[in-house]
N, CA, C and O atoms as CSV, one atom per row, in Angstrom:
chain,resi,resn,atom,element,x,y,z
A,1,MET,N,N,-33.673,20.805,14.379
A,1,MET,CA,C,-32.559,20.028,13.718
A,1,MET,C,C,-33.305,19.319,12.239
A,1,MET,O,O,-32.965,19.737,11.132
A,2,ASP,N,N,-33.903,18.681,12.330
A,2,ASP,CA,C,-34.759,17.684,11.348
A,2,ASP,C,C,-35.057,18.484,10.230
A,2,ASP,O,O,-34.680,18.091,9.126
A,3,SER,N,N,-35.902,19.935,10.376
A,3,SER,CA,C,-36.076,20.812,9.491
A,3,SER,C,C,-34.711,21.280,8.553
A,3,SER,O,O,-34.790,21.702,7.399
A,4,ASN,N,N,-33.529,21.115,9.279
A,4,ASN,CA,C,-32.577,21.700,8.456
A,4,ASN,C,C,-31.852,20.552,7.481
A,4,ASN,O,O,-30.984,20.798,6.644
A,5,LEU,N,N,-32.450,19.157,7.807
A,5,LEU,CA,C,-31.768,18.526,6.833
A,5,LEU,C,C,-32.685,18.379,5.823
A,5,LEU,O,O,-32.317,17.590,4.953
A,6,HIS,N,N,-34.074,19.031,5.610
A,6,HIS,CA,C,-34.878,19.084,4.425
A,6,HIS,C,C,-34.949,20.476,3.726
A,6,HIS,O,O,-35.751,20.645,2.808
A,7,SER,N,N,-34.101,21.505,4.158
A,7,SER,CA,C,-34.016,22.786,3.842
A,7,SER,C,C,-33.883,22.563,2.257
A,7,SER,O,O,-33.751,21.464,1.718
A,8,PRO,N,N,-33.949,23.915,1.553
A,8,PRO,CA,C,-33.814,24.053,0.285
A,8,PRO,C,C,-32.412,24.162,0.052
A,8,PRO,O,O,-31.864,23.736,-0.965
A,9,ASP,N,N,-31.649,24.917,1.300
A,9,ASP,CA,C,-30.120,24.784,1.196
A,9,ASP,C,C,-29.446,23.594,1.039
A,9,ASP,O,O,-28.573,23.508,0.176
A,10,ARG,N,N,-29.761,22.552,1.836
A,10,ARG,CA,C,-29.220,21.306,2.302
A,10,ARG,C,C,-29.272,20.630,0.964
A,10,ARG,O,O,-28.314,19.971,0.559
A,11,HIS,N,N,-30.699,20.829,0.068
A,11,HIS,CA,C,-30.945,19.901,-0.872
A,11,HIS,C,C,-29.963,20.507,-2.131
A,11,HIS,O,O,-29.352,19.880,-2.996
A,12,LEU,N,N,-30.062,22.097,-1.867
A,12,LEU,CA,C,-28.904,22.774,-3.272
A,12,LEU,C,C,-27.743,22.159,-3.020
A,12,LEU,O,O,-27.411,21.302,-3.839
A,13,ILE,N,N,-26.925,22.391,-1.972
A,13,ILE,CA,C,-25.637,21.478,-1.978
A,13,ILE,C,C,-25.617,19.992,-2.312
A,13,ILE,O,O,-24.717,19.602,-3.056
A,14,GLU,N,N,-26.473,19.154,-1.865
A,14,GLU,CA,C,-26.619,17.736,-2.298
A,14,GLU,C,C,-26.640,17.489,-3.846
A,14,GLU,O,O,-26.045,16.574,-4.415
A,15,LEU,N,N,-27.624,18.697,-4.592
A,15,LEU,CA,C,-27.553,18.584,-5.882
A,15,LEU,C,C,-26.245,18.820,-6.483
A,15,LEU,O,O,-25.867,18.112,-7.416
A,16,ARG,N,N,-25.297,20.067,-5.864
A,16,ARG,CA,C,-24.272,20.376,-6.408
A,16,ARG,C,C,-23.193,19.206,-6.267
A,16,ARG,O,O,-22.279,19.080,-7.082
A,17,MET,N,N,-23.360,18.398,-5.220
A,17,MET,CA,C,-22.412,17.246,-5.202
A,17,MET,C,C,-22.822,16.169,-6.252
A,17,MET,O,O,-21.987,15.805,-7.080
A,18,GLU,N,N,-23.877,15.731,-6.246
A,18,GLU,CA,C,-24.154,14.942,-6.991
A,18,GLU,C,C,-23.850,15.662,-8.690
A,18,GLU,O,O,-23.355,14.888,-9.509
A,19,HIS,N,N,-24.059,16.635,-8.995
A,19,HIS,CA,C,-23.300,17.326,-10.083
A,19,HIS,C,C,-22.035,16.994,-10.534
A,19,HIS,O,O,-21.711,16.454,-11.591
A,20,ALA,N,N,-21.237,17.451,-9.445
A,20,ALA,CA,C,-19.791,16.937,-9.352
A,20,ALA,C,C,-19.340,15.728,-9.951
A,20,ALA,O,O,-18.658,15.424,-10.930
A,21,ASP,N,N,-20.055,15.033,-8.874
A,21,ASP,CA,C,-19.947,13.240,-9.142
A,21,ASP,C,C,-19.847,13.067,-10.673
A,21,ASP,O,O,-18.876,12.798,-11.380
A,22,LEU,N,N,-21.128,13.298,-10.970
A,22,LEU,CA,C,-21.268,13.282,-12.486
A,22,LEU,C,C,-20.265,13.488,-13.212
A,22,LEU,O,O,-19.711,12.580,-13.831
A,23,ASP,N,N,-19.842,14.859,-13.241
A,23,ASP,CA,C,-18.530,15.357,-13.880
A,23,ASP,C,C,-17.188,14.564,-13.835
A,23,ASP,O,O,-16.335,14.480,-14.718
A,24,ALA,N,N,-17.210,13.924,-12.417
A,24,ALA,CA,C,-15.977,13.386,-12.442
A,24,ALA,C,C,-16.174,11.995,-13.212
A,24,ALA,O,O,-15.225,11.451,-13.777
A,25,MET,N,N,-17.370,11.495,-13.201
A,25,MET,CA,C,-17.684,10.288,-13.832
A,25,MET,C,C,-17.370,10.142,-15.305
A,25,MET,O,O,-16.710,9.239,-15.819
A,26,ILE,N,N,-17.958,11.196,-15.916
A,26,ILE,CA,C,-18.263,11.691,-17.183
A,26,ILE,C,C,-16.620,11.882,-17.588
A,26,ILE,O,O,-16.377,11.463,-18.719
A,27,ASP,N,N,-15.686,12.329,-17.006
A,27,ASP,CA,C,-14.186,12.425,-17.232
A,27,ASP,C,C,-13.771,11.370,-17.207
A,27,ASP,O,O,-12.894,11.229,-18.059
A,28,ARG,N,N,-13.989,10.372,-16.548
A,28,ARG,CA,C,-13.377,8.935,-16.457
A,28,ARG,C,C,-13.920,8.017,-17.673
A,28,ARG,O,O,-13.239,7.297,-18.404
A,29,LEU,N,N,-15.114,8.193,-17.700
A,29,LEU,CA,C,-15.680,7.380,-19.044
A,29,LEU,C,C,-15.415,7.898,-20.219
A,29,LEU,O,O,-15.516,7.245,-21.258
A,30,ALA,N,N,-15.043,9.146,-20.170
A,30,ALA,CA,C,-14.266,9.466,-21.634
A,30,ALA,C,C,-12.836,8.787,-21.754
A,30,ALA,O,O,-12.524,8.242,-22.813
A,31,GLU,N,N,-12.048,8.816,-20.774
A,31,GLU,CA,C,-10.971,8.579,-21.064
A,31,GLU,C,C,-11.098,7.007,-21.683
A,31,GLU,O,O,-10.485,6.666,-22.694
A,32,GLN,N,N,-11.853,6.240,-21.036
A,32,GLN,CA,C,-11.708,4.681,-21.204
A,32,GLN,C,C,-11.998,4.527,-23.042
A,32,GLN,O,O,-12.534,5.187,-23.932
A,33,THR,N,N,-11.242,3.179,-22.886
A,33,THR,CA,C,-11.502,2.777,-24.387
A,33,THR,C,C,-11.570,1.217,-24.315
A,33,THR,O,O,-10.752,0.437,-23.828
A,34,PRO,N,N,-12.776,0.970,-24.937
A,34,PRO,CA,C,-13.696,1.162,-26.027
A,34,PRO,C,C,-14.338,2.361,-25.251
A,34,PRO,O,O,-14.239,2.416,-24.026
A,35,LEU,N,N,-15.131,3.515,-26.115
A,35,LEU,CA,C,-15.804,4.394,-25.560
A,35,LEU,C,C,-17.272,4.025,-25.268
A,35,LEU,O,O,-17.836,3.795,-26.338
A,36,ASP,N,N,-18.124,3.879,-24.182
A,36,ASP,CA,C,-19.494,3.428,-23.937
A,36,ASP,C,C,-20.443,4.965,-24.194
A,36,ASP,O,O,-20.931,5.700,-23.336
A,37,GLU,N,N,-20.468,5.077,-25.524
A,37,GLU,CA,C,-21.439,6.323,-25.731
A,37,GLU,C,C,-22.325,6.698,-25.370
A,37,GLU,O,O,-22.549,7.857,-25.020
A,38,LEU,N,N,-23.484,5.231,-25.376
A,38,LEU,CA,C,-24.714,5.637,-24.772
A,38,LEU,C,C,-24.669,6.110,-23.396
A,38,LEU,O,O,-25.290,7.100,-23.009
A,39,MET,N,N,-23.842,5.305,-22.585
A,39,MET,CA,C,-23.708,5.514,-21.144
A,39,MET,C,C,-23.205,6.820,-21.112
A,39,MET,O,O,-23.917,7.490,-20.364
A,40,LEU,N,N,-22.202,7.541,-21.641
A,40,LEU,CA,C,-21.518,9.002,-21.774
A,40,LEU,C,C,-22.910,9.801,-21.986
A,40,LEU,O,O,-23.126,10.677,-21.149
A,41,ARG,N,N,-23.755,9.638,-22.864
A,41,ARG,CA,C,-25.162,10.135,-23.514
A,41,ARG,C,C,-25.945,10.390,-22.259
A,41,ARG,O,O,-26.397,11.514,-22.039
A,42,ARG,N,N,-26.116,9.424,-21.455
A,42,ARG,CA,C,-27.108,9.252,-20.332
A,42,ARG,C,C,-26.869,10.083,-19.569
A,42,ARG,O,O,-27.656,10.943,-19.173
A,43,LEU,N,N,-25.412,9.898,-19.165
A,43,LEU,CA,C,-24.725,10.958,-17.922
A,43,LEU,C,C,-24.632,12.137,-18.171
A,43,LEU,O,O,-24.424,12.950,-17.271
A,44,LYS,N,N,-24.762,12.481,-19.410
A,44,LYS,CA,C,-24.379,14.244,-19.802
A,44,LYS,C,C,-25.959,14.557,-19.753
A,44,LYS,O,O,-26.361,15.697,-19.521
A,45,LYS,N,N,-26.792,13.521,-19.975
A,45,LYS,CA,C,-28.339,13.972,-19.896
A,45,LYS,C,C,-28.692,14.295,-18.592
A,45,LYS,O,O,-29.243,15.341,-18.249
A,46,ARG,N,N,-28.360,13.370,-17.869
A,46,ARG,CA,C,-28.558,13.752,-16.169
A,46,ARG,C,C,-28.037,14.551,-15.770
A,46,ARG,O,O,-28.751,15.263,-15.064
A,47,ARG,N,N,-26.716,14.958,-15.881
A,47,ARG,CA,C,-26.106,15.983,-15.672
A,47,ARG,C,C,-26.908,17.521,-15.713
A,47,ARG,O,O,-27.159,18.364,-14.851
A,48,LEU,N,N,-27.163,17.411,-17.188
A,48,LEU,CA,C,-27.811,18.588,-17.432
A,48,LEU,C,C,-29.298,19.052,-16.801
A,48,LEU,O,O,-29.835,20.160,-16.804
A,49,ALA,N,N,-29.774,17.692,-16.229
A,49,ALA,CA,C,-31.089,17.601,-15.886
A,49,ALA,C,C,-31.009,18.445,-14.410
A,49,ALA,O,O,-31.749,19.355,-14.035
A,50,LEU,N,N,-29.742,17.768,-13.634
A,50,LEU,CA,C,-29.340,18.419,-12.334
A,50,LEU,C,C,-28.847,20.123,-12.399
A,50,LEU,O,O,-29.033,20.962,-11.517
A,51,ARG,N,N,-28.354,20.265,-13.368
A,51,ARG,CA,C,-28.147,21.706,-13.528
A,51,ARG,C,C,-29.115,22.515,-13.685
A,51,ARG,O,O,-29.063,23.683,-13.300
A,52,ASP,N,N,-30.305,21.898,-14.380
A,52,ASP,CA,C,-31.378,22.961,-14.316
A,52,ASP,C,C,-32.286,23.112,-13.098
A,52,ASP,O,O,-32.990,24.078,-12.804
A,53,GLN,N,N,-32.119,21.918,-12.430
A,53,GLN,CA,C,-32.576,21.507,-10.900
A,53,GLN,C,C,-31.865,22.636,-10.076
A,53,GLN,O,O,-32.529,23.454,-9.439
A,54,ILE,N,N,-30.784,22.652,-10.099
A,54,ILE,CA,C,-29.979,23.510,-9.343
A,54,ILE,C,C,-30.233,24.959,-9.465
A,54,ILE,O,O,-30.339,25.674,-8.469
A,55,VAL,N,N,-30.351,25.495,-10.929
A,55,VAL,CA,C,-30.827,26.923,-11.123
A,55,VAL,C,C,-32.222,27.420,-10.670
A,55,VAL,O,O,-32.515,28.426,-10.025
A,56,ARG,N,N,-33.110,26.306,-11.255
A,56,ARG,CA,C,-34.603,26.480,-10.477
A,56,ARG,C,C,-34.680,26.802,-8.792
A,56,ARG,O,O,-35.444,27.568,-8.203
A,57,LEU,N,N,-33.583,25.912,-8.238
A,57,LEU,CA,C,-33.721,26.156,-6.956
A,57,LEU,C,C,-33.293,26.985,-6.500
A,57,LEU,O,O,-33.762,27.354,-5.424
A,58,GLU,N,N,-32.027,27.794,-7.180
A,58,GLU,CA,C,-31.202,29.138,-6.593
A,58,GLU,C,C,-32.294,30.009,-6.626
A,58,GLU,O,O,-32.448,30.805,-5.699
A,59,ILE,N,N,-33.225,29.960,-7.746
A,59,ILE,CA,C,-33.886,31.080,-7.997
A,59,ILE,C,C,-34.828,31.051,-6.915
A,59,ILE,O,O,-35.132,32.015,-6.212
A,60,GLU,N,N,-35.255,29.920,-6.830
A,60,GLU,CA,C,-36.483,29.729,-5.545
A,60,GLU,C,C,-35.972,30.408,-4.411
A,60,GLU,O,O,-36.648,31.242,-3.807
A,61,ILE,N,N,-34.630,30.050,-4.035
A,61,ILE,CA,C,-33.694,30.256,-2.650
A,61,ILE,C,C,-33.760,32.005,-2.823
A,61,ILE,O,O,-34.386,32.745,-2.063
A,62,ASP,N,N,-33.134,32.347,-3.747
A,62,ASP,CA,C,-32.919,33.991,-4.028
A,62,ASP,C,C,-34.081,34.642,-4.018
A,62,ASP,O,O,-34.011,35.719,-3.426
A,63,GLY,N,N,-35.204,34.356,-4.495
A,63,GLY,CA,C,-36.569,34.779,-4.934
A,63,GLY,C,C,-36.683,36.002,-5.989
A,63,GLY,O,O,-37.637,36.778,-6.058
A,64,LYS,N,N,-35.721,36.016,-6.657
A,64,LYS,CA,C,-35.421,37.006,-7.966
A,64,LYS,C,C,-35.629,36.067,-9.335
A,64,LYS,O,O,-35.508,34.842,-9.339
A,65,GLU,N,N,-35.921,36.782,-10.344
A,65,GLU,CA,C,-36.006,35.974,-11.810
A,65,GLU,C,C,-34.635,36.315,-12.429
A,65,GLU,O,O,-33.981,37.099,-11.741
A,66,PRO,N,N,-34.268,36.056,-13.149
A,66,PRO,CA,C,-32.915,36.185,-13.890
A,66,PRO,C,C,-33.698,37.057,-14.975
A,66,PRO,O,O,-34.771,36.770,-15.505
A,67,ALA,N,N,-32.822,38.312,-15.203
A,67,ALA,CA,C,-33.166,39.178,-16.190
A,67,ALA,C,C,-33.022,38.482,-18.042
A,67,ALA,O,O,-33.315,39.202,-18.996
């Protein structure tokens, strides 16, 4: 059971959930006035880093390199 908590598949799910949370947070922040551009940039940068982690983990799990 403990090994399932630390599996790559579990980590991938957690990263995807965090990415979705950031998407929602970015959408809410973009609608606010005045717009906090610095925070928006930081969140977008974090979202992009998460996306990169997700892609690397998907490649690791699948064991295939993209063409």
